C-alpha positions, -999 to 999 in steps of 0.1 A, spaced: -306 109 32 -337 113 53 -343 142 79 -340 116 107 -306 105 94 -295 141 93 -304 146 129 -283 116 139 -254 127 117 -223 138 138 -210 173 137 -188 177 106 -151 184 113 -131 209 94 -98 201 76 -79 227 95 -87 213 129 -56 198 145 -72 168 161 -71 131 156 -106 119 146 -112 86 163 -138 69 184 -171 81 171 -157 109 149 -179 135 166 -164 169 177 -181 164 210 -157 135 219 -129 153 237 -118 126 261 -81 121 268 -84 87 252 -94 102 218 -65 127 220 -39 99 220 -53 79 192 -41 84 156 -69 76 133 -93 49 142 -79 22 165 -87 -15 170 -116 -22 194 -92 -43 216 -71 -12 223 -100 7 239 -99 1 276 -119 30 289 -156 22 292 -176 48 273 -210 55 288 -221 75 258 -244 56 234 -224 45 203 -236 37 169 -239 0 162 -237 -17 128 -262 -45 127 -248 -78 115 -212 -64 116 -197 -99 120 -214 -110 88 -199 -81 69 -165 -88 83 -166 -124 73 -169 -113 38 -136 -93 40 -100 -107 40 -83 -110 74 -49 -125 68 -18 -108 82 5 -122 55 -1 -122 17 -10 -156 3 5 -152 -32 23 -126 -53 26 -124 -91 51 -105 -113 53 -78 -140 86 -68 -156 84 -33 -141 67 -19 -109 30 -24 -109 13 10 -110 -25 3 -113 -48 -25 -103 -86 -29 -106 -113 -56 -100 -143 -58 -123 -179 -69 -117 -172 -96 -143 -147 -114 -120 -116 -101 -138 -85 -85 -123 -66 -59 -143 -30 -50 -135 -9 -24 -153 28 -17 -149 49 15 -155 63 2 -188 29 3 -205 20 -34 -201 -15 -46 -190 -23 -81 -178 -58 -97 -175 -64 -123 -147 -96 -143 -140 -108 -149 -105 -111 -186 -97 -128 -204 -68 -95 -201 -51 -70 -175 -62 -66 -162 -98 -56 -175 -132 -36 -156 -158 -56 -148 -190 -38 -124 -214 -9 -100 -216 -9 -68 -237 20 -46 -245 -4 -17 -246 16 16 -245 51 28 -254 50 53 -225 40 52 -189 3 44 -181 -13 75 -166 -46 59 -156 -70 30 -162 -108 30 -159 -133 2 -157 -169 10 -166 -198 5 -141 -208 -29 -156 -173 -43 -157 -172 -50 -194 -150 -21 -208 -115 -10 -198 -98 22 -209 -61 30 -205 -42 62 -213 -5 70 -215 18 99 -217 26 88 -252 -7 104 -261 -25 71 -268 -58 58 -256 -68 21 -257 -102 4 -251 -106 -33 -242 -135 -57 -241 -128 -72 -206 -150 -103 -209 -134 -113 -242 -100 -98 -232 -96 -81 -265 -86 -46 -276 -115 -31 -295 -105 5 -300 -74 28 -300 -70 66 -304 -40 88 -310 -48 119 -289 -39 155 -297 -30 162 -261 -12 145 -231 -39 128 -210 -40 131 -172 -69 109 -161 -99 91 -176 -133 78 -165 -163 62 -181 -194 83 -177 -224 63 -186 -248 37 -171 -260 3 -183 -287 10 -210 -272 43 -222 -268 45 -260 -233 59 -260 -203 45 -241 -190 80 -231 -154 83 -219 -141 115 -203 -103 122 -206 -87 153 -190 -58 173 -205 -26 173 -184 -16 208 -196 -50 227 -196 -84 228 -180 -100 209 -209 -120 177 -205 -126 157 -237 -155 133 -240 -152 105 -265 -175 76 -276 -153 48 -263 -165 25 -291 -165 52 -318 -140 74 -336 -111 95 -322 -130 127 -327 -143 139 -293 -181 142 -289 -176 172 -266 -149 195 -253 -157 208 -219 -139 241 -211 -162 256 -184 -161 230 -156 -126 237 -142 -101 265 -145 -71 242 -139 -59 208 -150 -82 180 -138 -63 153 -118 -92 131 -106 -125 120 -121 -149 94 -107 -184 85 -119 -212 77 -94 -234 53 -114 -261 52 -87 -266 90 -89 -256 93 -125 -231 121 -118 -194 127 -122 -172 142 -95 -139 158 -106 -111 176 -88 -85 198 -103 -49 204 -93 -59 233 -70 -84 212 -51 -116 226 -66 -144 200 -66 -172 199 -93 -202 178 -100 -215 172 -136 -234 147 -157 -228 129 -190 -240 134 -225 -276 122 -217 -281 153 -196 -259 175 -217 -231 177 -191 -252 199 -168 -251 200 -130 -269 170 -116 -305 177 -104 -307 148 -79 -282 161 -54 -293 179 -22 -276 213 -28 -278 240 -55 -247 259 -44 -213 247 -32 -215 274 -5 -239 251 12 -214 222 12 -178 215 25 -165 211 -10 -143 242 -7 -123 228 21 -95 216 -1 -91 249 -18 -94 270 14 -67 248 31 -45 247 -1 -45 209 -2 -40 186 -31 -63 156 -34 -43 124 -41 -72 100 -47 -109 96 -45 -133 67 -43 -171 64 -43 -191 38 -22 -210 12 -41 -244 25 -28 -235 60 -41 -240 77 -7 -204 85 2 -171 94 -14 -137 94 3 -105 113 -4 -69 113 6 -52 147 8 -16 157 6 -15 162 44 -24 124 48 -59 129 59 -87 106 48 -119 126 44 -153 110 42 -181 131 25 -218 126 19 -221 126 -19 -256 140 -21 -251 169 4 -214 175 -2 -209 176 36 -178 164 54 -187 135 77 -154 123 92 -117 128 90 -92 100 97 -58 116 105 -29 95 92 -1 122 91 34 112 102 38 136 132 7 121 149 20 86 142 54 95 156 38 109 187 17 78 192 46 55 185 65 73 214 35 68 237 25 33 229 48 13 206 28 4 175 56 -16 159 92 -25 169 115 5 170 139 -7 142 110 -16 120 93 18 126 125 36 116 127 16 84 91 24 75 97 61 82 126 60 57 103 45 31 76 71 38 101 100 33 113 84 0 77 80 -10 70 117 -4 102 128 -21 92 109 -53 56 121 -51 42 86 -49 14 95 -25 -8 104 -55 -4 67 -66 -24 54 -37 -61 47 -36 -89 35 -13 -119 11 -17 -152 6 0 -165 -29 6 -197 -40 -13 -219 -31 17 -205 5 18 -200 1 56 -162 -4 55 -135 17 40 -101 2 33 -70 23 27 -32 17 28 -11 34 55 25 32 70 12 6 94 -6 -17 68 -40 -16 52 -67 -4 76 -103 -17 75 -125 10 91 -161 7 100 -175 41 89 -207 36 109 -191 30 143 -158 47 133 -137 18 146 -106 2 131 -117 -34 127 -85 -49 115 -50 -42 100 -41 -63 69 -4 -68 60 10 -51 91 40 -75 95 49 -74 58 80 -55 47 60 -36 20 45 -2 16 11 -8 -1 -2 18 -25 -31 7 -47 -57 -18 -36 -86 -36 -52 -112 -58 -34 -130 -89 -47 -160 -101 -27 -188 -126 -35 -184 -158 -55 -166 -162 -88 -190 -174 -115 -182 -209 -126 -176 -213 -163 -195 -244 -174 -201 -236 -211 -235 -224 -223 -261 -231 -195 -292 -249 -205 -327 -242 -192 -325 -273 -171 -292 -262 -155 -306 -228 -147 -337 -243 -131 -320 -271 -112 -313 -269 -75 -280 -287 -79 -252 -279 -54 -226 -291 -79 -237 -263 -103 -241 -237 -76 -216 -247 -49 -188 -221 -55 -174 -209 -22 -169 -173 -14 -133 -162 -16 -129 -125 -5 -95 -113 -18 -76 -80 -15 -52 -73 -43 -24 -48 -36 5 -31 -53 35 -19 -33 61 9 -36 88 2 -62 77 -35 -65 72 -53 -97 47 -76 -80 11 -75 -68 0 -93 -37 -31 -113 -27 -46 -113 8 -74 -138 16 -90 -153 47 -67 -183 46 -38 -186 71 -5 -181 53 30 -184 67 55 -157 59 81 -185 55 61 -202 27 87 -203 -1 60 -209 -28 40 -178 -22 60 -156 -46 52 -169 -81 79 -163 -108 57 -159 -138 82 -137 -157 115 -145 -172 145 -127 -158 155 -95 -175 189 -87 -189 195 -65 -158 187 -95 -136 212 -117 -155 239 -90 -154 233 -85 -116 235 -123 -110 268 -124 -130 282 -95 -111 274 -111 -78 301 -138 -84 328 -117 -69 366 -121 -74 373 -113 -38 379 -143 -15 351 -146 9 359 -164 42 334 -188 58 343 -181 95 357 -152 116 365 -143 152 355 -110 165 380 -101 193 363 -76 217 373 -61 250 349 -85 267 361 -117 249 360 -135 216 329 -142 194 333 -170 168 310 -167 138 301 -187 108 296 -167 76 270 -177 49 291 -166 19 272 -187 -6 237 -175 4 247 -138 10 278 -131 -12 276 -93 -10 270 -90 27 297 -116 34 322 -99 11 315 -65 26 321 -79 61 352 -98 52 369 -70 33 361 -45 60 375 -69 86 407 -75 65 413 -38 61 409 -31 98 377 -10 92 360 -24 123 391 -21 146 382 1 176 345 3 167 323 4 199 291 -15 205 270 17 202 236 2 207 228 -26 232 193 -36 241 189 -63 267 169 -93 256 171 -81 219 205 -75 203 239 -58 203 250 -36 174 283 -23 161 302 -15 129 299 23 129 333 41 130 316 73 142 303 54 173 269 72 172 249 48 149 245 70 119 278 64 101 296 37 81 296 27 45 301 -4 24 333 -14 7 318 -1 -26 313 34 -10 277 39 -1 249 14 4 240 -20 -12 209 -41 -16 194 -66 8 200 -104 3 171 -123 18 174 -161 17 144 -184 24 165 -207 47 181 -179 67 157 -164 93 158 -147 126 144 -178 142 170 -183 169 193 -162 191 229 -154 182 220 -145 146 244 -122 127 225 -97 106 230 -64 87 217 -32 102 199 -7 79 177 24 77 153 9 52 152 -14 22 185 -17 4 204 7 27 231 -17 40 264 -1 49 289 -14 74 268 -18 106 257 -52 118 241 -67 149 239 -100 168 205 -110 183 202 -125 218 167 -139 212 146 -151 183 133 -120 163 111 -133 135 97 -98 128 131 -89 113 127 -115 86 129 -100 50 139 -67 66 175 -74 76 200 -97 58 210 -127 79 246 -135 68 260 -155 98 255 -173 131 275 -174 163 293 -207 168 311 -199 200 314 -171 225 277 -168 234 288 -159 270 307 -128 256 275 -117 238 255 -121 270 280 -101 290 278 -72 265 240 -74 264 238 -70 302 259 -38 304 242 -7 318 230 16 290 216 51 285 178 46 284 175 72 256 202 61 233 208 24 243 245 32 243 265 15 271 279 38 297 312 20 295 326 16 260 330 -20 247 349 -21 215 361 -45 188 399 -50 190 401 -66 156 385 -94 135 405 -123 122 392 -144 92 395 -181 87 
């Protein structure tokens, strides 16, 4: 970086500063507007005119046109088990890996992708995968102490090792033209890093014992600078080179001592680094820490440039000030976040830069953020309405190469639009928490109600068949019911065929008198009325099986009209006894709450209940309205 660029560089924030870095990212920005913003926000949300001169990214709209912008995913494809890793290569391939040790190869087409090959690669869980800088080699490691190497272009396994240690992470550490395809693999139980010839024997070329003092959890290679950056479990960051430079400290960085950098920030603040990514131009690297802060560093100087704060307390505070998403949906997402932290899945996330290195994309509780790191603005949110918590992402930009056999000299020289007319199709590929699918976002408009967007490319497992068999319940499920309330009767139709479990749960509870005397504890005018909690406070109730049961989403049952009967929950697959009836169309609840009935008569009773005076803090009516009993037909 030139001296002039250093002068224009904003002040570098520290990790222990309790501020939300937004706007320009400079510490000098202390306006009230910045204090209320969690992370970078959309340009449309900034209403105060800032007289200070802001940085501008030239041709920003051109860069944004090369990025996906769809709110809903276009397609999804399956693995047998949850998808744990995903990567896009420079050779137009997509690699997906699942927790059961399987790897699939997909080829990017002019529109979408095409399945190529499936490998049952490892017996254990896949710990990490790594694609080399040219996109022709793939390495995968597993806790079964195996290492496999693939030729991506020919989608073939070309090497395999049985390791003497349990691997933690792996990364290729060589550039195009180097004689040796060096592959670094860290030991999960020690500070050792083993370097192998990826196309050679299982004997390591070098065993590095003096780089870290603790087990290395992250390694990423910067092909532009020809340097590796690694981070251990204590947060210590180290730079080193490959076998060509005898694994020494790189000479082309702008510091000799880490005391002149901000690389000690993780250790000094006792933070664990969950993931790291390097920009394509080699100038920046970005990390996600255990306190949910995205930190942007200058690679050559090791200086901290910006921090984007994504921690939950800040999001909660901002949700209270300005509703980011509907309250029910926000509560569901918080439940997923707590489950994610409990199961230590934050380390399974990642981030990517776009090919211009001007935009950083990373998954959050609100969706996938696309941040302009030059202007420090949130340009767009991808996947915000989806009922998914995205974890790993991979970005394809440019044009897929058309396969037309062996090109002739005439074909190469010809200015023929038929030979060269492949349209650009920027696509974002994503995995999601506890999902055995991966998802594709493009620039094409996609409807969430599109029934063909989830591709069933796998046969059902034994568990799926057993689950389907178990769902045919012996209990008699009624098709209609009358809810007798203190304000009148509500006649409902029950969708027993489409939602057997939810319908059975409702019918058995009704027959047993479980709902008798339950009050409508939550009433929101112009939205819905909710009941079904014997405790009357909104946190109780259980299913007829004792506990919670899974969601039952059906493509023809949507929240597309008022007077829809739906299950209340605290997150995915947390249905108990509570249910609600909408008073208006609520499409944002689709695929989040199970629709298991519609109101046939008694709409005036629902309207009477919805207009009752309620406590503004709890939404509970001042005067109790209760269910007398429910009769089944």
